[in-house]
C-alpha positions in Angstrom: 43.1 146.2 101.2 40.3 147.0 98.6 38.0 145.5 101.9 40.3 147.5 104.6 39.3 151.1 102.7 35.5 150.8 102.9 36.1 150.2 106.6 37.6 153.3 106.3 35.6 155.3 104.5 32.3 154.0 106.2 34.2 154.7 109.5 34.9 158.2 108.4 31.6 159.1 107.3 30.2 158.0 110.9 33.0 160.5 112.6 32.1 163.2 110.6 28.3 162.5 111.2 28.9 162.7 114.9 30.8 166.2 114.6 27.9 167.3 113.2 25.6 165.9 115.4 27.4 168.0 117.9 27.6 170.9 116.4 23.2 170.5 116.3 22.9 169.8 119.5 25.3 172.6 121.0 23.5 175.0 118.6 20.2 174.2 120.2 21.4 174.6 123.7 23.3 177.9 123.2 21.7 180.9 124.9 22.1 184.2 124.7 22.5 185.0 128.6 25.9 182.7 128.4 28.2 185.8 128.0 31.3 183.2 129.5 34.3 183.3 127.7 34.9 179.6 126.0 37.5 177.1 127.1 39.0 174.3 125.8 41.4 171.6 127.7 45.1 171.1 127.0 46.7 167.5 127.9 48.1 164.1 127.6 45.8 161.5 125.2 46.5 158.4 124.9 45.2 155.0 123.2 44.9 151.7 121.1 44.9 150.8 117.9 41.7 148.8 117.8 42.5 147.7 114.0 45.7 145.6 114.9 43.8 144.2 117.6 41.4 143.0 115.6 43.3 142.1 112.9 45.3 139.9 115.2 42.3 138.2 116.1 41.0 137.3 112.4 44.3 136.8 111.3 46.4 133.7 112.1 49.3 135.2 110.1 49.6 138.4 111.4 50.2 139.9 115.3 50.3 143.1 116.4 49.6 146.0 119.0 50.1 149.6 119.4 49.5 152.8 121.2 49.0 156.1 120.5 49.6 159.4 122.5 49.5 163.1 121.8 50.1 166.4 123.6 48.4 169.4 122.5 50.6 172.6 122.9 49.3 174.7 120.9 45.8 176.1 119.9 45.9 173.9 116.7 49.1 171.3 117.0 50.0 168.3 118.7 52.8 166.5 119.6 52.2 163.3 118.8 53.9 159.6 118.5 52.9 155.8 117.9 54.8 153.1 119.6 54.1 149.7 118.5 55.4 145.7 117.4 54.5 143.9 114.9 54.8 140.5 113.1 53.6 139.4 109.4 54.3 135.9 107.6 54.5 136.2 103.8 53.7 133.5 102.2 53.7 134.0 98.4 53.9 131.7 95.5 57.9 131.0 95.6 58.5 132.7 99.3 57.9 132.3 102.9 58.8 134.9 104.9 58.4 136.4 108.8 59.1 140.0 109.7 58.7 141.1 113.1 60.3 144.0 115.4 59.4 147.2 117.1 58.7 150.8 115.8 58.1 153.9 116.6 56.5 157.1 115.0 57.1 160.5 116.3 55.9 164.0 114.9 53.7 166.9 114.9 49.9 167.0 114.4 48.3 170.3 112.7 43.9 170.1 113.7 42.1 172.3 110.8 39.2 172.3 112.3 37.5 174.6 113.5 35.7 173.8 116.5 32.0 175.4 117.7 32.0 176.0 121.6 32.3 173.4 124.2 33.8 170.9 121.2 36.9 169.5 121.2 37.3 167.7 118.4 39.9 167.2 115.1 40.4 166.9 111.5 44.2 167.1 111.3 46.9 166.3 109.0 50.1 165.3 110.4 53.9 164.6 109.6 55.5 161.9 111.3 59.0 160.5 111.5 59.1 156.2 111.8 61.8 153.9 112.7 62.0 150.1 113.1 64.3 147.0 113.8 63.1 144.1 113.4 63.9 140.3 112.3 63.8 138.8 109.2 62.9 135.0 108.5 63.5 132.5 105.5 61.5 129.9 106.2 60.8 128.2 102.4 62.0 129.3 99.4 61.6 127.9 95.6 64.8 127.7 92.7 64.5 126.4 89.4 66.0 123.6 88.8 65.9 123.1 85.3 65.5 124.9 82.3 61.9 125.8 82.4 59.0 126.8 84.8 58.3 123.2 85.3 62.0 122.5 86.8 61.6 123.8 90.4 62.8 122.8 93.7 60.9 124.3 97.0 63.3 124.5 100.2 62.6 124.6 103.1 65.3 126.0 105.3 65.1 128.9 108.3 67.9 131.8 107.9 67.5 134.9 109.9 68.5 138.2 109.7 68.1 139.8 113.2 68.7 143.5 114.2 67.4 145.1 111.0 66.7 148.8 111.3 64.7 151.0 108.2 63.3 154.6 108.4 60.4 156.4 106.7 58.3 159.3 106.8 54.7 159.9 106.7 52.0 162.2 106.1 49.1 161.2 108.2 45.2 162.9 107.2 42.9 161.8 110.5 39.8 162.7 112.5 39.1 162.5 116.6 35.3 162.8 117.5 34.7 163.2 121.2 32.2 160.7 121.4 31.3 161.0 125.6 33.7 163.4 128.2 37.3 163.1 127.3 36.9 159.6 125.4 37.5 159.8 121.4 36.9 158.1 118.7 39.4 158.5 115.5 40.4 157.2 112.2 43.4 157.9 109.8 45.1 157.2 106.3 48.6 157.8 106.3 51.2 158.0 102.9 54.7 156.4 103.6 58.1 157.5 102.0 60.8 154.3 102.6 64.2 156.6 103.5 66.4 154.0 104.7 66.5 150.0 105.1 69.2 147.2 105.9 68.3 144.3 103.6 68.9 140.4 104.5 71.6 138.8 103.1 70.2 137.0 99.7 66.7 138.4 100.1 64.7 141.7 100.3 62.9 142.9 103.3 58.7 142.0 102.5 57.2 143.4 105.2 58.4 146.0 107.9 57.2 146.8 111.0 55.0 150.0 111.4 56.0 150.9 107.7 53.8 147.6 105.7 54.6 145.7 102.7 57.1 146.3 101.0 57.6 145.9 97.0 60.5 146.3 94.0 57.8 148.4 92.2 57.4 151.8 95.1 59.3 153.0 98.3 55.8 154.6 98.8 53.3 152.5 101.7 49.8 152.8 102.8 48.9 152.7 106.5 45.7 153.1 108.5 44.5 152.8 111.8 41.1 153.3 114.0 41.7 154.5 117.4 40.2 155.0 120.8 42.1 157.3 123.0 41.4 159.0 126.6 42.1 162.5 127.0 43.9 163.5 130.6 43.4 167.2 130.7 46.0 169.2 132.3 44.4 172.4 132.5 42.3 174.8 129.9 42.8 178.2 128.1 40.8 180.4 126.6 39.5 179.9 123.1 
């Protein structure tokens, strides 16, 4: 998790650098005689989370794929959604559990960045409602058979709970930069608060697809994403 946060930090710095470079380039190219009113594109933007693809290739205990999209319906506001599928095996000291399933997150993003003429980047804050349907499979667990720590036995037993559900709300902070015409590179982090969950019989949820890892100490979770997306412009409006 520490390495992931470091990667996100450096990618965010890179994206901010790209924005600044675009601003300088546009300022240099601006001509005094150019009196046409600037316009901005409105349309549907869709892409994938490359962080999940990289993790799937690098981590044998994880598989995941996510499609992200947004639609600009106002100068500063976007309807946004993410749909995906995830599976993770948590192999702890006393238990081995696999959580797998599908999820959707839907909400609104607000672009707080005031673009220069000809730019359509965003530094945004968003709100999401997330919902997941998933299975939890208990593969192994340890029981204590004596009066001290050394009296224990590792049990291999497959116990599956199907059709579980969970919901949460999350606050998203992110950035999207147009690197070439209509192609965007983005990064975001999110804070998630679990609202409801169905608990398997005999053990707790250790991983909820779309939400992430769970623990006994807090209902707060953290997520991140790196996206590559493409804008399909429908029309233009004056800025």
